[in-house]
C-alpha positions as CSV (number, residue, x, y, z in Angstrom):
1,M,80.8,82.8,88.7
2,R,81.0,86.6,88.5
3,K,83.8,88.2,86.2
4,C,85.3,91.6,85.9
5,T,83.6,93.2,83.0
6,R,86.8,95.2,82.3
7,C,89.7,92.6,82.4
8,G,87.9,89.3,82.9
9,S,89.2,88.4,86.2
10,E,87.2,86.1,88.7
11,I,89.1,87.3,91.8
12,N,88.0,89.8,94.3
13,I,84.8,90.8,92.4
14,E,83.1,93.9,93.6
15,S,79.9,95.7,92.4
16,H,80.5,99.2,90.8
17,H,77.6,101.7,90.5
18,K,77.9,103.2,87.0
19,R,76.1,106.2,88.1
20,P,76.8,106.8,91.8
21,R,74.1,106.9,94.3
22,Y,75.3,110.4,95.4
23,K,74.5,111.6,91.8
24,G,71.1,110.0,91.7
25,G,72.3,106.4,90.9
26,N,70.3,103.3,92.2
27,N,71.0,99.8,93.1
28,S,69.5,98.2,90.0
29,K,71.2,95.6,88.1
30,K,71.2,97.9,85.1
31,N,73.2,100.5,87.2
32,K,75.8,98.1,88.3
33,E,78.9,96.3,86.9
34,D,81.2,93.5,88.2
35,L,84.7,95.0,88.6
36,C,87.7,93.1,90.3
37,R,89.1,95.2,93.1
38,A,92.0,96.7,91.0
39,C,89.6,97.8,88.1
40,H,87.1,99.2,90.4
41,D,90.1,101.3,92.0
42,F,90.9,102.2,88.4
43,K,87.4,103.2,87.6
44,H,87.1,105.4,90.7
45,A,90.4,107.1,89.8
46,E,89.4,107.7,86.4
47,I,86.1,109.2,87.5
48,N,87.9,111.5,90.1
49,I,90.2,112.7,87.3
50,K,87.4,113.4,84.9
51,D,85.4,115.3,87.6
52,S,88.6,117.4,88.4
53,L,89.0,118.2,84.7
54,K,85.5,119.4,84.5
55,Y,86.0,121.6,87.5
56,Y,89.2,123.1,86.3
57,K,87.9,123.8,82.8
58,K,85.4,125.9,84.5
59,R,87.8,127.5,86.6
60,I,90.1,128.3,83.7
61,K,86.9,129.7,81.8
62,L,86.3,132.0,84.9
63,L,89.6,133.2,84.9
64,E,89.7,134.0,81.3
65,H,86.5,136.1,81.8
66,R,88.0,137.9,84.9
67,L,90.9,138.8,82.6
68,N,88.6,140.0,79.8
69,V,86.7,142.1,82.4
70,L,89.8,143.5,84.0
71,R,91.1,144.5,80.5
72,K,87.8,146.4,79.5
73,L,87.9,148.2,82.9
74,N,91.5,149.3,82.7
75,T,92.1,150.6,79.4
76,P,94.7,153.5,79.4
77,E,91.7,155.8,78.9
78,E,89.7,154.4,81.7
79,I,92.8,154.4,84.0
80,I,93.3,158.1,83.1
81,Q,89.8,158.9,84.2
82,K,89.0,156.5,87.1
83,G,92.3,154.8,88.0
84,Y,92.7,151.1,88.6
85,Q,89.5,149.1,88.8
86,S,89.1,145.6,90.1
87,Y,87.2,143.0,88.1
88,W,85.5,142.3,91.4
89,I,83.1,145.1,90.6
90,D,81.6,143.0,88.1
91,P,79.3,140.2,89.7
92,T,79.9,137.9,86.8
93,T,83.3,137.5,87.9
94,H,82.5,136.1,91.4
95,E,81.9,132.3,90.9
96,I,81.9,129.5,88.7
97,K,78.5,128.8,87.1
98,R,77.1,125.4,88.0
99,G,76.1,123.0,85.1
100,K,78.0,124.3,82.3
């Protein structure tokens, strides 16, 4: 009889991919674990929150970078000489870098 690897339940057992297929996981036994429906739902919610944290950490890093660029471009001396300059003129402020 199959049991949930998280809570030990034997009811409503489902197969969970440890590494999702959309991220390169496969259907091998090594990549699957038995979870009850509740623990399976929990696992996916946990993964979604972790993925969101990764995204927002990158987003915060980008915003901090934009702020630093903005400050460098708009010192009092630069404002007197050139007026206000948007951080957008610096291409490094345009997007979140993937994989970091």
